[in-house]
DSSP file (Angstrom, degrees, kcal/mol; ACC not computed):
  #  RESIDUE AA STRUCTURE BP1 BP2  ACC     N-H-->O    O-->H-N    N-H-->O    O-->H-N    TCO  KAPPA ALPHA  PHI   PSI    X-CA   Y-CA   Z-CA
    1    1 A M              0   0    0      0, 0.0     6,-0.2     0, 0.0     2,-0.1   0.000 360.0 360.0 360.0 140.9   37.1  189.9  -76.9
    2    2 A D    >   -     0   0    0      4,-2.9     3,-1.9     1,-0.1     6,-0.0  -0.367 360.0 -90.8 -95.0-177.5   37.1  192.1  -79.9
    3    3 A S  T 3  S+     0   0    0      1,-0.3    -1,-0.1     2,-0.1     0, 0.0   0.628 124.5  59.6 -69.9 -11.4   34.4  194.7  -80.9
    4    4 A D  T 3  S-     0   0    0      2,-0.1    -1,-0.3     0, 0.0     3,-0.1   0.441 117.6-108.4 -85.8  -0.6   32.6  192.0  -82.9
    5    5 A G  S <  S+     0   0    0     -3,-1.9     2,-0.3     1,-0.3    -2,-0.1   0.517  73.1 139.6  87.6   6.5   32.1  189.8  -79.9
    6    6 A Q        -     0   0    0     74,-0.1    -4,-2.9    72,-0.0     2,-0.3  -0.670  47.0-136.6 -92.0 139.1   34.6  187.2  -81.1
    7    7 A I  E     -A   79   0A   0     72,-2.1    72,-4.0    -2,-0.3     2,-0.4  -0.787  18.9-159.9 -95.8 138.4   36.9  185.7  -78.4
    8    8 A W  E     +A   78   0A   0     -2,-0.3     2,-0.3    70,-0.2    70,-0.2  -0.936  13.1 176.4-126.1 146.0   40.7  185.2  -79.1
    9    9 A F  E     -A   77   0A   0     68,-1.7    68,-3.3    -2,-0.4     2,-0.4  -0.996  26.9-128.1-139.3 140.5   43.4  183.0  -77.5
   10   10 A L  E     -A   76   0A   0     -2,-0.3     2,-0.3    66,-0.2    66,-0.2  -0.740  30.5-170.3 -85.0 139.3   47.0  182.6  -78.5
   11   11 A S  E     -A   75   0A   0     64,-3.0    64,-2.7    -2,-0.4    -2,-0.0  -0.920  32.2-141.1-128.8 153.1   48.1  179.1  -79.0
   12   12 A N        -     0   0    0     -2,-0.3    62,-0.2    62,-0.2     3,-0.1  -0.124  62.8 -97.2-101.8  40.0   51.4  177.3  -79.6
   13   13 A N  S    S+     0   0    0      1,-0.1     2,-0.1    62,-0.1    61,-0.1   0.892  82.0 133.1  42.5  59.2   49.8  175.0  -82.1
   14   14 A C  S >> S-     0   0    0     59,-0.0     4,-1.4     0, 0.0     3,-1.2  -0.108  72.7 -46.0-111.3-156.6   49.3  172.2  -79.7
   15   15 A K  H 3> S+     0   0    0      1,-0.3     4,-2.4     2,-0.2     5,-0.2   0.788 128.0  62.4 -51.5 -37.3   46.6  169.9  -78.7
   16   16 A H  H 3> S+     0   0    0      1,-0.2     4,-2.1     2,-0.2    -1,-0.3   0.877 104.9  47.2 -63.1 -34.7   44.0  172.6  -78.6
   17   17 A N  H <> S+     0   0    0     -3,-1.2     4,-1.4     2,-0.2    -1,-0.2   0.857 110.6  51.4 -69.5 -34.1   44.5  173.3  -82.3
   18   18 A A  H  X S+     0   0    0     -4,-1.4     4,-1.4     1,-0.2    -2,-0.2   0.894 112.7  46.8 -65.0 -39.3   44.3  169.7  -83.2
   19   19 A N  H  X S+     0   0    0     -4,-2.4     4,-1.8     1,-0.2     3,-0.2   0.910 109.7  52.5 -63.1 -48.6   41.1  169.4  -81.3
   20   20 A S  H  < S+     0   0    0     -4,-2.1    -1,-0.2     1,-0.2    25,-0.2   0.745 107.6  52.6 -67.7 -28.9   39.6  172.5  -82.8
   21   21 A T  H  < S+     0   0    0     -4,-1.4    -1,-0.2     1,-0.2     3,-0.2   0.821 108.3  50.8 -80.1 -27.7   40.3  171.3  -86.2
   22   22 A K  H  < S+     0   0    0     -4,-1.4     2,-0.3     1,-0.3    -2,-0.2   0.857 131.1   7.6 -68.5 -39.1   38.5  168.0  -85.6
   23   23 A C     <  -     0   0    0     -4,-1.8    -1,-0.3    -5,-0.1    -2,-0.1  -0.868  60.4-165.5-152.0 112.4   35.4  169.5  -84.2
   24   24 A D        +     0   0    0     -2,-0.3    21,-1.6    -3,-0.2     2,-0.7   0.521  65.5  97.5 -77.7  -3.7   34.9  173.2  -84.4
   25   25 A H  E     +B   44   0A   0     19,-0.2     2,-0.3    17,-0.0    19,-0.2  -0.776  57.6 177.5 -91.9 110.1   32.0  173.2  -81.9
   26   26 A I  E     -B   43   0A   0     17,-2.9    17,-2.4    -2,-0.7     2,-0.5  -0.874  26.6-147.6-129.2 148.5   33.4  174.0  -78.5
   27   27 A H  E     -B   42   0A   0     -2,-0.3     2,-0.5    15,-0.2    15,-0.2  -0.965  15.8-174.5-113.4 120.2   32.1  174.6  -74.9
   28   28 A L  E     -B   41   0A   0     13,-2.4    13,-2.7    -2,-0.5     2,-0.5  -0.961   6.9-160.9-119.1 129.1   33.8  177.0  -72.7
   29   29 A F  E     -B   40   0A   0     -2,-0.5     2,-0.4    11,-0.2    11,-0.2  -0.899   7.9-170.5-107.6 130.5   32.8  177.3  -69.1
   30   30 A C  E     -B   39   0A   0      9,-3.8     9,-2.4    -2,-0.5     2,-0.3  -0.964   6.9-178.0-124.4 142.7   33.8  180.5  -67.3
   31   31 A A  E     -B   38   0A   0     -2,-0.4     2,-0.4     7,-0.2     7,-0.2  -0.998  33.2-167.9-142.8 139.4   33.4  181.1  -63.5
   32   32 A K  E >>> +B   37   0A   0      5,-2.4     3,-1.5    -2,-0.3     5,-1.4  -0.756  27.2 177.4-105.3  75.5   34.0  183.7  -60.9
   33   33 A A  G >45S+     0   0    0     -2,-0.4     3,-0.9     1,-0.3    -1,-0.1   0.833  73.6  55.0 -59.5 -40.5   33.5  181.1  -58.1
   34   34 A M  G 345S+     0   0    0      1,-0.3    -1,-0.3    -3,-0.1    -2,-0.0   0.799 116.2  40.9 -66.7 -28.0   34.2  183.5  -55.2
   35   35 A N  G <45S-     0   0    0     -3,-1.5    -1,-0.3     2,-0.1    -2,-0.2   0.552 109.9-124.4 -92.8  -6.6   31.4  185.8  -56.7
   36   36 A M  T <<5 +     0   0    0     -4,-1.1    53,-1.6    -3,-0.9     2,-0.5   0.893  64.0 141.0  67.5  47.0   29.1  182.8  -57.5
   37   37 A E  E   < +BC  32  88A   0     -5,-1.4    -5,-2.4    51,-0.2     2,-0.4  -0.958  25.4 177.7-122.3 131.0   29.0  184.0  -61.2
   38   38 A F  E     -BC  31  87A   0     49,-2.9    49,-2.3    -2,-0.5     2,-0.3  -0.974  11.9-172.6-138.5 155.1   29.0  181.5  -64.0
   39   39 A M  E     -BC  30  86A   0     -9,-2.4    -9,-3.8    -2,-0.4     2,-0.4  -0.954   9.0-159.4-155.3 123.4   28.8  181.6  -67.7
   40   40 A N  E     -BC  29  85A   0     45,-2.1    45,-2.4    -2,-0.3     2,-0.5  -0.876  13.7-167.2 -95.8 127.3   28.6  178.7  -70.4
   41   41 A L  E     -BC  28  84A   0    -13,-2.7   -13,-2.4    -2,-0.4     2,-0.5  -0.974   5.5-167.5-117.6 132.3   29.6  179.7  -74.0
   42   42 A Y  E     +BC  27  83A   0     41,-3.4    40,-3.9    -2,-0.5    41,-2.0  -0.986  30.8 139.2-119.1 133.9   28.9  177.5  -76.9
   43   43 A R  E     -BC  26  81A   0    -17,-2.4   -17,-2.9    -2,-0.5     2,-0.3  -0.953  50.7 -99.5-160.5 170.2   30.7  178.5  -80.0
   44   44 A K  E     -BC  25  80A   0     36,-1.8    36,-2.5    -2,-0.3     2,-0.4  -0.824  34.4-149.2-104.8 152.3   32.7  177.6  -83.2
   45   45 A A  E     - C   0  79A   0    -21,-1.6     2,-0.4    -2,-0.3    34,-0.2  -0.919  11.8-172.3-122.5 141.8   36.4  177.8  -83.2
   46   46 A K  E     - C   0  78A   0     32,-2.3    32,-3.2    -2,-0.4     2,-0.4  -0.999  22.2-130.9-136.5 140.8   38.7  178.6  -86.0
   47   47 A I  E     - C   0  77A   0     -2,-0.4     2,-0.3    30,-0.2    30,-0.2  -0.760  34.2-177.6 -93.3 136.3   42.6  178.5  -86.2
   48   48 A V  E     - C   0  76A   0     28,-2.9    28,-3.0    -2,-0.4     2,-0.4  -0.957  23.2-160.5-134.3 148.1   43.9  181.8  -87.6
   49   49 A Q        +     0   0    0     -2,-0.3     2,-0.4    26,-0.2    26,-0.1  -0.847  32.9 144.3-131.8  98.6   47.4  182.9  -88.4
   50   50 A D    >>  -     0   0    0     -2,-0.4     4,-1.8     1,-0.1     3,-1.4  -0.954  38.9-153.4-139.7 113.2   47.5  186.7  -88.7
   51   51 A K  H 3> S+     0   0    0     -2,-0.4     4,-2.4     1,-0.3     5,-0.1   0.808  94.4  60.3 -60.7 -32.0   50.5  188.7  -87.5
   52   52 A S  H 3> S+     0   0    0      1,-0.2     4,-1.2     2,-0.2    -1,-0.3   0.775 105.2  47.3 -63.0 -26.4   48.5  191.7  -86.8
   53   53 A I  H <> S+     0   0    0     -3,-1.4     4,-2.4     2,-0.2     5,-0.3   0.899 110.3  51.5 -84.7 -42.0   46.4  189.9  -84.3
   54   54 A I  H  X S+     0   0    0     -4,-1.8     4,-2.6     1,-0.2    -2,-0.2   0.923 108.4  54.3 -54.7 -45.0   49.4  188.4  -82.6
   55   55 A E  H  < S+     0   0    0     -4,-2.4    -1,-0.2     1,-0.2    -2,-0.2   0.884 112.5  42.6 -59.4 -39.7   50.8  191.9  -82.3
   56   56 A E  H  < S+     0   0    0     -4,-1.2    -1,-0.2     1,-0.2    -2,-0.2   0.827 122.9  34.5 -79.2 -32.5   47.6  193.2  -80.6
   57   57 A L  H  < S+     0   0    0     -4,-2.4    -2,-0.2     2,-0.1    -3,-0.2   0.680  85.3 110.7 -98.5 -17.9   47.1  190.3  -78.2
   58   58 A Y     <  -     0   0    0     -4,-2.6     2,-0.3    -5,-0.3    11,-0.0  -0.333  45.1-176.9 -65.1 128.0   50.6  189.2  -77.3
   59   59 A Q    >   -     0   0    0     -2,-0.1     3,-1.5     1,-0.1     4,-0.4  -0.828  41.0-106.7-123.8 162.1   51.5  190.0  -73.6
   60   60 A K  G >  S+     0   0    0     -2,-0.3     3,-1.5     1,-0.3     4,-0.2   0.835 116.6  63.6 -56.3 -35.2   54.6  189.6  -71.6
   61   61 A S  G >  S+     0   0    0      1,-0.3     3,-1.4     2,-0.2    -1,-0.3   0.686  86.4  72.6 -63.0 -22.6   53.1  186.7  -69.7
   62   62 A D  G X> S+     0   0    0     -3,-1.5     3,-1.4     1,-0.2     4,-1.2   0.656  75.5  80.0 -65.8 -18.7   52.9  184.8  -72.9
   63   63 A N  G <4 S+     0   0    0     -3,-1.5    -1,-0.2    -4,-0.4    -2,-0.2   0.753  77.2  74.6 -55.3 -26.9   56.6  184.3  -72.9
   64   64 A N  G <4 S+     0   0    0     -3,-1.4    -1,-0.2     1,-0.2    -2,-0.2   0.873 118.0  12.2 -49.9 -40.4   55.9  181.5  -70.3
   65   65 A R  T <4 S+     0   0    0     -3,-1.4     2,-0.3    -4,-0.2    -2,-0.2   0.353 123.3  59.3-130.4   3.8   54.7  179.3  -73.2
   66   66 A L  S  < S-     0   0    0     -4,-1.2     2,-0.5     8,-0.0     3,-0.1  -0.913  74.8-124.3-133.1 159.3   55.7  180.9  -76.4
   67   67 A D  S    S-     0   0    0      1,-0.4     3,-0.3    -2,-0.3    -4,-0.1  -0.417  72.5 -76.6-102.3  50.6   59.1  182.0  -77.9
   68   68 A G  S >  S-     0   0    0     -2,-0.5     3,-2.2     1,-0.2    -1,-0.4  -0.064  70.4 -53.5  79.4 175.9   58.0  185.7  -78.4
   69   69 A K  T 3  S+     0   0    0      1,-0.3    -1,-0.2    -3,-0.1   -15,-0.1   0.732 136.7  56.2 -59.2 -29.2   55.8  187.3  -81.1
   70   70 A D  T 3  S+     0   0    0     -3,-0.3    -1,-0.3   -16,-0.0    -2,-0.2   0.338  71.1 136.2 -93.8   6.7   57.9  185.7  -83.8
   71   71 A D    X   -     0   0    0     -3,-2.2     3,-1.2     1,-0.2    -3,-0.1  -0.318  54.5-140.2 -54.3 129.0   57.6  182.0  -82.5
   72   72 A P  T 3  S+     0   0    0      0, 0.0    -1,-0.2     0, 0.0    -3,-0.0   0.749  97.3  56.2 -63.8 -21.5   56.9  180.0  -85.7
   73   73 A N  T 3  S+     0   0    0      2,-0.0     2,-0.2   -61,-0.0    -2,-0.1   0.513  78.9 117.3 -88.2  -7.5   54.3  177.8  -83.8
   74   74 A I    <   +     0   0    0     -3,-1.2     2,-0.3   -62,-0.2   -62,-0.2  -0.399  33.1 159.7 -73.4 131.8   52.1  180.6  -82.7
   75   75 A T  E     -A   11   0A   0    -64,-2.7   -64,-3.0    -2,-0.2     2,-0.4  -0.884  33.2-119.4-137.5 173.2   48.5  180.7  -83.9
   76   76 A E  E     -AC  10  48A   0    -28,-3.0   -28,-2.9    -2,-0.3     2,-0.6  -0.961  10.6-144.1-116.7 136.6   45.4  182.3  -82.8
   77   77 A I  E     -AC   9  47A   0    -68,-3.3   -68,-1.7    -2,-0.4     2,-0.6  -0.909  17.0-158.8 -95.7 114.2   42.2  180.6  -81.8
   78   78 A K  E     -AC   8  46A   0    -32,-3.2   -32,-2.3    -2,-0.6     2,-0.5  -0.891   5.2-163.0-104.9 125.5   39.1  182.7  -82.9
   79   79 A I  E     -AC   7  45A   0    -72,-4.0   -72,-2.1    -2,-0.6   -34,-0.2  -0.915   6.9-168.0-103.8 126.8   35.9  181.8  -81.0
   80   80 A V  E     - C   0  44A   0    -36,-2.5   -36,-1.8    -2,-0.5   -74,-0.1  -0.890  23.3-138.3-114.5  98.0   32.6  183.0  -82.5
   81   81 A P  E     + C   0  43A   0      0, 0.0   -38,-0.3     0, 0.0     3,-0.1  -0.222  27.4 175.4 -55.2 137.8   30.1  182.5  -79.7
   82   82 A T  E     +     0   0A   0    -40,-3.9     2,-0.3     1,-0.4   -39,-0.2   0.548  69.9  13.2-115.6 -12.9   26.7  181.0  -80.9
   83   83 A D  E     - C   0  42A   0    -41,-2.0   -41,-3.4     2,-0.0    -1,-0.4  -0.936  63.7-175.4-161.8 140.1   25.1  180.7  -77.6
   84   84 A A  E     - C   0  41A   0     -2,-0.3     2,-0.4   -43,-0.2   -43,-0.2  -0.989   7.4-167.4-140.0 147.0   25.6  181.8  -74.1
   85   85 A H  E     - C   0  40A   0    -45,-2.4   -45,-2.1    -2,-0.4     2,-0.4  -0.976   7.0-173.2-137.9 128.2   24.2  181.3  -70.7
   86   86 A Y  E     + C   0  39A   0     -2,-0.4     2,-0.3   -47,-0.2   -47,-0.2  -0.912  10.9 162.2-117.9 135.6   24.9  183.4  -67.6
   87   87 A W  E     - C   0  38A   0    -49,-2.3   -49,-2.9    -2,-0.4     2,-0.3  -0.984  10.3-177.2-146.9 158.3   23.7  182.7  -63.9
   88   88 A D  E     - C   0  37A   0     -2,-0.3   -51,-0.2   -51,-0.2     3,-0.1  -0.967  18.8-155.0-142.2 160.9   24.6  183.8  -60.4
   89   89 A I        +     0   0    0    -53,-1.6     7,-0.2    -2,-0.3   -52,-0.1  -0.268  46.8 132.8-132.4  52.5   23.4  182.9  -57.1
   90   90 A K    >   +     0   0    0      1,-0.2     3,-0.7   -54,-0.2     4,-0.1   0.784  67.0  56.2 -65.6 -36.3   24.3  186.0  -55.2
   91   91 A N  T 3  S+     0   0    0      1,-0.2    -1,-0.2    -3,-0.1     3,-0.2   0.810 120.1  27.7 -74.5 -30.4   21.0  186.4  -53.4
   92   92 A N  T 3> S+     0   0    0      1,-0.1     4,-2.6     2,-0.1    -1,-0.2  -0.217  76.5 139.6-124.8  46.2   20.9  183.1  -51.8
   93   93 A R  H <> S+     0   0    0     -3,-0.7     4,-2.9     2,-0.2     5,-0.2   0.886  73.0  49.3 -59.2 -49.0   24.6  182.3  -51.5
   94   94 A L  H  > S+     0   0    0      1,-0.2     4,-2.6     2,-0.2    -1,-0.2   0.929 112.9  46.8 -63.1 -42.9   24.4  180.7  -48.1
   95   95 A V  H  > S+     0   0    0      1,-0.2     4,-2.7     2,-0.2    -2,-0.2   0.932 114.2  48.8 -61.9 -45.9   21.5  178.4  -49.1
   96   96 A S  H  X S+     0   0    0     -4,-2.6     4,-2.6     1,-0.2    -1,-0.2   0.904 110.8  49.7 -70.0 -38.3   23.3  177.4  -52.3
   97   97 A L  H  X S+     0   0    0     -4,-2.9     4,-2.7    -5,-0.2    -1,-0.2   0.928 110.3  49.5 -61.7 -40.3   26.5  176.7  -50.4
   98   98 A L  H  X S+     0   0    0     -4,-2.6     4,-2.7    -5,-0.2    -2,-0.2   0.933 112.3  49.4 -65.5 -41.5   24.7  174.5  -47.9
   99   99 A K  H  X S+     0   0    0     -4,-2.7     4,-2.6     2,-0.2    -2,-0.2   0.941 111.5  49.1 -61.3 -46.0   22.9  172.6  -50.8
  100  100 A M  H  X S+     0   0    0     -4,-2.6     4,-2.2     2,-0.2    -2,-0.2   0.901 112.3  48.3 -58.8 -43.8   26.3  172.1  -52.6
  101  101 A G  H  X S+     0   0    0     -4,-2.7     4,-2.2     2,-0.2     3,-0.2   0.958 112.2  47.4 -62.2 -47.2   27.8  170.8  -49.4
  102  102 A L  H  X S+     0   0    0     -4,-2.7     4,-3.1     1,-0.3     5,-0.4   0.919 111.4  52.0 -61.7 -46.0   24.9  168.4  -48.8
  103  103 A G  H  X S+     0   0    0     -4,-2.6     4,-1.9     1,-0.2    -1,-0.3   0.820 108.6  50.5 -63.0 -32.6   25.1  167.2  -52.4
  104  104 A A  H  < S+     0   0    0     -4,-2.2    -1,-0.2    -3,-0.2    -2,-0.2   0.868 116.0  43.5 -72.9 -35.7   28.9  166.5  -52.0
  105  105 A I  H  < S+     0   0    0     -4,-2.2    -2,-0.2    -5,-0.2    -3,-0.2   0.922 126.0  29.0 -70.8 -50.1   28.2  164.6  -48.9
  106  106 A T  H  < S-     0   0    0     -4,-3.1    -3,-0.2    -5,-0.2    -2,-0.2   0.743  96.4-127.6 -87.8 -20.6   25.2  162.6  -50.1
  107  107 A G     <        0   0    0     -4,-1.9    -4,-0.2    -5,-0.4    -3,-0.1   0.515 360.0 360.0  86.1   3.9   26.0  162.4  -53.8
  108  108 A K              0   0    0     -6,-0.3    -5,-0.2    -5,-0.1    -4,-0.1   0.379 360.0 360.0-103.9 360.0   22.5  163.8  -54.5
């Protein structure tokens, strides 16, 4: 996330890019399940190609899916959140886990 609150992902110009150009309204769900913390982000996405952003974001682990910073297919997906919802259930974790388990068993 940058100082303007925009979220950035590096992409290899794959299906994510194609989907983002078809419909720029995206829903991102984030979870720290072990901490029982959840966030929904609704946002617009834009495909960007800016070498300075790649330089700033690129990490060694990106070599697993990209051919280095000079990969001709590398793009950035810029996310501008338009709405967000955060919730946690830390105070009643046991009750919540029991309800989830019961729901899984009964389907309700």
